[in-house]
Every structure is written in structure tokens, then in C-alpha cells.
C-alpha positions as CSV (number, residue, x, y, z in Angstrom):
1,M,45.6,161.6,119.0
2,N,46.4,160.1,115.6
3,E,44.7,156.7,115.3
4,R,47.5,155.2,113.3
5,Y,49.4,154.9,116.5
6,S,46.8,152.8,118.3
7,D,48.2,149.3,117.9
8,T,46.3,147.7,120.8
9,P,42.7,148.2,122.0
10,D,43.8,150.3,124.9
11,G,46.1,152.5,122.8
12,A,49.4,151.2,124.2
13,L,52.2,151.5,121.6
14,L,54.9,150.2,123.9
15,Q,54.7,147.7,126.8
16,A,57.5,146.3,129.0
17,S,56.8,143.6,131.5
18,E,59.2,142.5,134.3
19,L,62.3,143.6,132.5
20,T,65.5,142.5,134.1
21,H,69.0,143.0,132.6
22,Q,72.2,141.5,134.0
23,V,75.8,141.5,132.8
24,V,78.8,139.6,134.0
25,V,81.7,141.7,135.1
26,E,84.9,139.9,136.3
27,Q,82.9,136.8,137.2
28,H,80.3,138.7,139.1
29,T,76.8,139.2,137.9
30,L,75.7,142.9,137.9
31,T,72.0,143.6,137.8
32,I,71.4,146.8,135.9
33,L,67.6,146.6,135.6
34,Q,65.2,144.6,137.8
35,G,61.5,144.0,137.4
36,V,60.7,147.1,135.3
37,N,57.1,147.4,134.1
38,L,56.0,150.2,131.8
39,E,53.2,151.0,129.4
40,I,53.3,154.0,127.0
41,K,50.2,155.0,125.1
42,A,50.3,156.3,121.5
43,G,50.9,160.0,121.4
44,E,52.4,160.3,124.9
45,S,55.7,162.1,125.8
46,V,57.5,160.4,128.6
47,A,60.7,161.5,130.3
48,I,62.9,159.1,132.3
49,V,65.1,160.8,134.8
50,G,67.5,159.6,137.5
51,R,71.1,159.6,138.5
52,S,73.9,158.5,136.3
53,G,74.2,154.7,136.5
54,S,70.6,154.1,137.5
55,G,69.9,152.2,134.3
56,K,68.1,154.8,132.2
57,T,70.1,154.4,129.0
58,T,70.0,150.6,129.3
59,L,66.2,150.7,129.6
60,L,66.0,152.9,126.6
61,G,68.0,150.5,124.6
62,L,65.8,147.6,125.6
63,L,62.6,149.4,124.8
64,A,64.0,150.3,121.3
65,G,65.1,146.7,120.6
66,L,68.8,147.7,120.5
67,D,69.4,145.0,123.1
68,V,67.4,142.1,124.6
69,P,66.7,141.7,128.4
70,S,67.9,138.9,130.5
71,E,64.3,138.4,131.5
72,G,61.0,139.9,130.7
73,T,59.3,141.1,127.5
74,V,59.0,144.2,125.3
75,I,56.1,144.7,122.9
76,L,56.4,147.5,120.4
77,A,53.7,148.2,117.8
78,G,52.2,144.8,118.5
79,S,55.4,142.9,118.0
80,E,57.2,141.2,120.9
81,L,60.8,142.3,120.4
82,T,62.2,139.7,122.7
83,R,61.0,137.0,120.3
84,L,62.6,138.5,117.2
85,S,66.0,138.0,115.8
86,E,68.5,140.9,115.5
87,D,67.7,141.3,111.8
88,E,63.9,141.3,112.5
89,R,64.3,143.9,115.3
90,A,66.4,146.1,112.9
91,T,63.6,145.8,110.3
92,L,61.0,146.8,112.9
93,R,63.1,149.8,114.0
94,S,63.4,151.0,110.4
95,R,59.6,151.0,110.1
96,Y,58.6,152.5,113.4
97,V,61.5,154.0,115.4
98,G,63.5,157.2,115.3
99,F,66.5,158.0,117.4
100,V,68.2,161.2,118.7
101,F,71.5,160.8,120.6
102,Q,73.6,163.0,122.8
103,S,76.6,162.6,120.5
104,F,74.5,163.4,117.3
105,Q,75.8,160.2,115.4
106,L,76.0,161.9,112.1
107,L,78.2,160.5,109.3
108,P,81.1,162.9,108.9
109,A,81.7,162.3,105.2
110,L,78.0,163.2,104.3
111,T,76.4,166.6,104.1
112,A,73.5,167.6,106.2
113,L,71.1,166.7,103.4
114,E,72.7,163.4,102.8
115,N,72.6,162.4,106.5
116,V,68.9,163.0,106.6
117,Q,68.3,161.5,103.1
118,L,70.3,158.3,103.7
119,P,67.8,156.3,105.9
120,L,65.0,157.2,103.5
121,E,67.0,155.9,100.6
122,L,67.9,152.7,102.4
123,R,64.2,151.9,102.8
124,G,63.5,152.8,99.2
125,D,61.6,156.1,99.5
126,K,61.3,157.7,96.1
127,D,61.0,161.2,97.4
128,A,63.9,160.9,99.9
129,E,65.6,164.1,98.9
130,K,62.4,166.2,98.9
131,R,61.5,164.9,102.4
132,A,65.0,165.6,103.7
133,R,65.0,169.1,102.3
134,Q,61.6,169.9,103.8
135,L,62.7,168.7,107.3
136,L,66.0,170.6,107.2
137,E,64.1,173.7,106.3
138,R,61.7,173.1,109.2
139,V,64.6,172.9,111.7
140,G,66.1,176.1,110.3
141,L,68.9,174.6,108.2
142,G,67.6,175.3,104.7
143,D,70.8,177.2,104.0
144,R,73.1,174.6,105.4
145,L,72.2,171.6,103.3
146,S,75.6,171.1,101.7
147,H,77.6,171.5,105.0
148,R,79.2,168.5,106.6
149,P,79.0,167.9,110.4
150,R,82.5,169.5,111.1
151,Q,81.2,172.7,109.5
152,L,78.2,172.9,111.8
153,S,77.9,173.9,115.4
154,G,76.8,171.4,118.1
155,G,73.2,172.9,118.0
156,E,73.1,172.7,114.2
157,Q,74.3,169.1,114.2
158,Q,71.6,168.2,116.7
159,R,69.0,169.9,114.4
160,V,70.3,167.6,111.6
161,A,69.9,164.6,113.9
162,I,66.4,165.6,114.8
163,A,65.5,166.1,111.1
164,R,66.9,162.6,110.4
165,A,64.9,161.1,113.3
166,F,61.6,162.5,112.0
167,A,62.4,161.8,108.3
168,S,61.0,158.3,108.3
169,D,57.8,159.4,110.0
170,P,58.4,157.2,113.1
171,R,55.6,156.0,115.4
172,I,57.9,156.4,118.4
173,L,61.0,158.5,118.9
174,F,63.7,157.6,121.5
175,A,66.0,160.4,122.6
176,D,69.0,159.8,124.9
177,E,70.2,163.1,126.5
178,P,69.4,165.1,123.4
179,T,70.6,168.4,125.0
180,G,73.5,166.8,127.0
181,N,76.3,168.2,124.7
182,L,74.8,171.7,124.3
183,D,75.0,174.9,126.2
184,T,72.0,176.2,128.1
185,E,70.7,178.6,125.4
186,T,71.2,176.1,122.5
187,G,69.7,173.3,124.6
188,A,66.6,175.4,125.2
189,E,66.2,175.9,121.4
190,I,66.6,172.2,120.8
191,V,64.0,171.5,123.5
192,E,61.5,173.8,121.8
193,L,62.3,172.3,118.3
194,L,62.0,168.7,119.5
195,M,58.6,169.3,121.3
196,T,57.2,171.3,118.4
197,L,58.1,168.6,115.8
198,N,56.9,165.9,118.1
199,R,53.5,167.6,118.5
200,E,53.1,168.4,114.8
201,E,54.1,164.9,113.7
202,G,52.0,163.2,116.4
203,T,54.9,161.0,117.4
204,T,55.2,159.1,120.7
205,L,58.3,160.4,122.6
206,V,60.4,158.5,125.1
207,L,63.5,160.3,126.3
208,V,66.2,160.0,128.9
209,T,67.4,163.4,130.2
210,H,69.0,165.3,133.0
211,D,67.5,168.5,131.5
212,T,64.7,169.6,133.9
213,Q,63.3,172.0,131.3
214,L,63.0,169.2,128.7
215,A,61.5,166.7,131.3
216,A,58.9,169.3,132.4
217,R,57.7,169.6,128.8
218,C,56.7,165.9,128.7
219,S,53.3,164.7,129.7
220,R,54.8,162.2,132.1
221,Q,58.0,162.0,134.1
222,L,59.3,158.8,135.7
223,R,62.4,158.1,137.8
224,M,64.9,155.3,137.6
225,E,66.6,154.4,140.9
226,A,69.1,151.6,141.2
227,G,67.6,149.7,138.2
228,R,64.0,150.1,139.2
229,L,61.4,152.4,137.6
230,G,59.4,154.5,140.0
231,A,55.7,154.2,139.7
232,V,55.0,157.8,140.8
233,P,55.8,160.6,138.3
234,V,58.6,162.9,139.3
235,E,57.8,166.5,140.2
236,V,60.2,168.4,137.9
237,S,60.4,172.2,138.0
238,A,61.1,174.1,134.8
């Protein structure tokens, strides 16, 4: 395990304590998450599985600092996200966090190279283009650098998204249904690519998925049920 990821004495990179998240819908309070506790050590790969509506994506957003809980705390890389402002959380994410989404989230007007290069340029990296080219070559798109998203297949777009996620050398990568919009064969290729890059880069991986093949490749699998996180790992068959 790479020591640069050990931000606490016990090696925990991400800690969530008593997370509760509620929203008001038509004057009624809806509890989406209740009393969630989670600790993820540096270098782990953790899959969160469960039925639609169980709170998986909400939990992922709270862990990544995209939203704040109604109650509870999240500590990422030694910083308590729940005490930071929105701008401070954004700065922390730019330094430590990568994202892969089901819907790819590529900018349509930019080429594959520009999509990967942009976050590096925004943080002032001098070798942004070189790093972007290297990653696109590693994901098998060295000959598609100048193509825009509409000129790429779904699998190719997700490869660009994965390259972008790893471009900033994140400490932790959050993935929300990364194979959800792909066919079985393409999804299997993306699973292999994601796990290979994750292993080679030494990144901590936290993902939400319905893909049993992807979940089975993770070192730990947890289940969300009605807003609560199961303490016992799920038995997932490949």
C-alpha cells in the first residue's frame, strides 16, 4: 500500500460517523440515510450495492463532499467535510478526489484530449497535455484524441471519463454505476480497465454498482437497505 494515502495513524482515508440525510417533500420529511457509519482504509476497493432507492448514490455524494448530511460527520484525508464551506469542499475535491459517472459527464464541445486535459489545466499543471495523452493511450484511445464525445461509442466515452478521473492522481476515486449505460461485453472491458488502473495507481476506490462482476472484484462489498448500511459484506458471485 502506498504510504501517501495514510492520513491517519490507522490508515483510514475516509470516515463517516452517524450520517443521516433528510429531505422535505410536500411538507413531509423523508429520511434517505439513517445512522450510517463507515471507515475506508487507504488502498481499499469498496463496492456499495443495494436496490434502487436504498440511498447508495446519496451516500456516495455525501462521502465525496458533493452534499452535506443533515446529521453526522465525514472526514476525508484528515479534513472534516461537514465543517467546510462549499468552496472549501470543492478545493479539497480538486486535490484528492476523482469521479466516474454512469452518464460519462464529458463536455460535448471538447475533444477527448481536451476533456482529460481541462481539470489539470484548471489546477495549473504545466504538463497537462502530456499527462492527458499518456492516460488516453493507457485506456486504448491514443488514436482518438481529437474526437469529440458524439464521435465516440459509449465504451469509448467511459474510457475518456476514466482517464479524466485518474488524470489528477486522486487519493480516492468515487464511481457511480460506471458500467450502467454499457452492454455486457463493453461493461466487462470497463471493469477490467478500472480495476487495472486502480491497482497500478494505488488509488482508494469507492463505487456504487448493480454490476455483480464489478462488485466481486472489490476487496469489500457492503449493502444499503432502506437508508442503512449493512455491517456484513455481501456475498456477490461473479
